ROZALO-950383 format. One record per residue (C-alpha): residue in one letter; x, y, z. Coordinates in Angstrom, 2 decimals. Last residue first. Example, Ala and Ser with C-alpha at 12.3 -4.5 7.8 and 13.67 -1.06 7.14 Angstrom:
S, 13.67, -1.06, 7.14
A, 12.30, -4.50, 7.80
//
This chain:
X, 121.09, 135.20, 116.12
X, 121.45, 131.09, 116.82
X, 117.60, 130.46, 114.81
X, 118.91, 132.62, 112.02
X, 122.39, 130.26, 111.22
X, 119.75, 127.33, 112.14
X, 118.11, 128.41, 108.93
X, 120.72, 130.01, 107.13
X, 123.11, 126.60, 107.66
X, 120.07, 124.37, 106.93
X, 119.57, 126.27, 103.48
X, 123.11, 125.68, 102.49
X, 122.95, 122.00, 103.22
X, 119.84, 121.69, 101.38
X, 120.53, 123.21, 98.30
X, 124.11, 121.15, 98.07
X, 122.17, 118.31, 98.95
X, 119.61, 118.90, 96.34
X, 116.07, 119.23, 96.98
X, 112.91, 117.78, 97.21
X, 112.44, 118.83, 100.91
X, 112.46, 115.06, 103.43
X, 114.44, 112.87, 100.43
X, 116.84, 115.41, 100.26
X, 117.11, 116.50, 104.02
X, 116.91, 112.25, 104.59
X, 120.39, 111.74, 102.34
X, 121.97, 114.79, 103.61
X, 121.92, 113.36, 107.31
X, 119.81, 115.45, 109.88
X, 120.82, 116.16, 113.48
X, 120.67, 119.89, 112.90
X, 117.26, 119.47, 111.83
X, 116.27, 117.81, 115.23
X, 113.95, 120.31, 116.81
X, 110.72, 118.53, 115.48
X, 108.44, 120.62, 115.30
X, 109.91, 124.40, 114.84
X, 112.42, 122.05, 112.75
X, 110.16, 121.30, 109.81
X, 108.91, 124.65, 110.01
X, 112.20, 126.08, 109.67
X, 113.21, 123.65, 106.98
X, 110.18, 124.50, 104.41
X, 110.62, 127.43, 104.52
X, 114.14, 127.24, 103.97
X, 113.40, 124.26, 101.18
X, 111.33, 127.79, 99.13
X, 114.22, 129.68, 99.58
X, 116.47, 127.90, 98.09
X, 114.41, 126.60, 95.35
X, 114.08, 130.33, 94.24
X, 110.73, 130.75, 91.98
X, 111.16, 131.37, 88.13
X, 110.44, 134.64, 87.64
X, 106.75, 136.06, 87.04
X, 103.51, 134.06, 87.88
X, 103.30, 132.35, 91.42
X, 102.14, 128.36, 90.55
X, 105.65, 127.66, 91.38
X, 105.84, 129.00, 95.12
X, 102.53, 127.52, 96.17
X, 103.38, 123.99, 95.24
X, 106.66, 124.15, 97.15
X, 105.85, 125.18, 100.56
X, 102.70, 123.16, 100.47
X, 104.34, 119.76, 98.67
X, 101.84, 118.87, 96.35
X, 98.63, 117.20, 97.46
X, 98.43, 113.17, 98.50
X, 95.01, 112.01, 98.33
X, 93.87, 114.63, 96.40
X, 96.55, 114.35, 93.33
X, 96.18, 110.34, 93.78
X, 91.92, 110.99, 92.83
X, 92.69, 113.57, 89.95
X, 95.40, 111.66, 88.36
X, 92.95, 108.55, 87.89
X, 94.15, 105.18, 88.73
X, 95.81, 102.95, 86.15
X, 96.48, 99.11, 86.22
X, 97.80, 97.95, 82.44
X, 97.57, 94.08, 83.95
X, 94.82, 92.76, 86.06
X, 95.12, 88.78, 86.19
X, 92.19, 86.18, 87.31
X, 93.93, 83.67, 89.72
X, 90.54, 83.21, 92.33
X, 92.72, 85.21, 94.88
X, 93.76, 88.24, 93.40
X, 96.35, 88.75, 90.52
X, 97.63, 92.52, 90.24
X, 99.88, 93.55, 87.71
X, 102.50, 96.37, 87.74
X, 105.38, 97.22, 84.54
X, 108.47, 96.95, 83.72
X, 110.44, 97.73, 80.63
X, 110.52, 95.62, 77.79
X, 108.80, 98.31, 74.83
X, 105.54, 96.52, 74.97
X, 105.66, 96.14, 78.45
X, 107.13, 93.31, 80.70
X, 105.75, 91.90, 83.60
X, 105.46, 92.24, 87.74
X, 103.70, 91.21, 90.63
X, 101.15, 92.32, 93.26
X, 99.21, 90.00, 94.88
X, 95.69, 90.96, 95.63
X, 93.98, 88.88, 98.84
X, 92.60, 92.47, 100.53
X, 92.56, 94.25, 96.98
X, 89.88, 91.88, 95.78
X, 87.29, 93.56, 98.31
X, 87.95, 96.82, 96.31
X, 86.85, 95.48, 92.79
X, 89.16, 96.39, 89.99
X, 86.63, 98.63, 88.14
X, 87.09, 96.93, 84.14
X, 89.02, 97.53, 81.28
X, 88.36, 94.83, 78.86
X, 90.86, 92.31, 77.42
X, 90.53, 89.31, 79.86
X, 90.81, 91.84, 82.26
X, 92.17, 94.76, 81.73
X, 93.03, 97.33, 85.01
X, 91.38, 99.71, 87.01
X, 92.24, 101.33, 90.35
X, 89.83, 102.79, 93.10
X, 90.90, 105.53, 96.08
X, 90.05, 105.91, 99.34
X, 88.58, 102.31, 99.28
X, 90.64, 100.66, 102.65
X, 92.58, 98.03, 100.61
X, 93.39, 100.93, 97.47
X, 94.21, 103.33, 100.11
X, 96.93, 101.04, 101.97
X, 98.31, 99.38, 98.57
X, 99.17, 103.21, 97.66
X, 100.67, 103.72, 101.27
X, 102.88, 100.74, 100.93
X, 104.25, 101.60, 97.10
X, 104.95, 105.43, 98.74
X, 106.94, 103.44, 101.11
X, 108.71, 101.83, 98.35
X, 109.66, 104.65, 96.96
X, 110.49, 106.91, 100.32
X, 112.56, 104.14, 100.64
X, 115.25, 104.21, 97.53
X, 116.63, 101.09, 97.53
X, 120.43, 101.08, 97.73
X, 121.40, 100.10, 94.73
X, 125.26, 101.45, 94.89
X, 124.26, 103.23, 92.01
X, 121.78, 105.93, 93.82
X, 118.14, 105.69, 95.48
X, 117.06, 102.25, 94.43
X, 113.06, 101.54, 93.11
X, 112.77, 104.22, 90.68
X, 115.26, 103.33, 88.44
X, 114.12, 100.24, 87.56
X, 110.67, 101.48, 87.98
X, 110.86, 104.04, 85.41
X, 113.72, 106.35, 85.13
X, 111.66, 109.26, 83.43
X, 109.10, 109.11, 86.09
X, 111.78, 109.04, 88.85
X, 113.09, 112.44, 87.16
X, 109.34, 113.67, 87.01
X, 108.73, 113.04, 90.41
X, 111.39, 115.20, 91.75
X, 110.86, 118.32, 89.56
X, 106.98, 117.78, 90.18
X, 106.11, 118.22, 93.51
X, 104.39, 115.41, 95.95
X, 108.04, 113.24, 95.66
X, 107.58, 109.75, 96.98
X, 103.46, 110.05, 96.56
X, 104.63, 111.40, 92.92
X, 106.92, 108.25, 92.25
X, 103.96, 106.27, 93.62
X, 101.09, 107.46, 91.14
X, 103.72, 107.02, 88.45
X, 104.18, 103.50, 89.30
X, 100.53, 102.57, 89.70
X, 99.98, 103.71, 85.72
X, 98.43, 107.32, 85.55
X, 95.60, 108.52, 84.39
X, 93.66, 111.86, 83.03
X, 97.21, 113.34, 82.00
X, 97.52, 116.62, 82.31
X, 99.48, 116.49, 85.61
X, 102.01, 114.12, 83.28
X, 102.64, 117.10, 80.48
X, 101.94, 114.83, 76.96
X, 103.42, 111.73, 75.71
X, 104.22, 109.88, 79.03
X, 104.09, 106.09, 77.54
X, 102.48, 103.68, 80.02
X, 103.33, 100.28, 81.23
X, 104.66, 101.34, 84.77
X, 106.73, 104.35, 83.01
//
């Protein structure tokens, strides 16, 4: 994805390209991020077959850009065939565009105010995970030994905590639940019915 071949467990890769980091920030759990990693930038931008924009991915792009500008995370890139750290101050005026990788897939590139272009932009995976850690509910169950964790129960926990804070779970649209809780719409419907049922009782 984004000019980098995924030939090992993504969670063990030392560096991620910008697109892989954005997919992680948008999902904050391996299952959802993996789907976007497989689809590449072309697929990650759209939420459905009607080509509606994937708002969570676009929001992740903004979050990452802001972190690069304020220096809370740094990136490297190829400049004149040499990999260097992109200066933090350069991101304020950096123009992000897209080029084609060797496999004809899209990849990010960045051009500074002087016209110098950085390609094959990379971030340390560990830095990304420190700034945007895994979803607490889903990640905690995935680390336990034993049987495969129950996704429905994990989503119910997340929904109960969300509803206790916001109180609008009953009115959430299915697409919003899918993006918020990182589960299929069917699972979200079942979880919401059980959470709201328990609240009513």
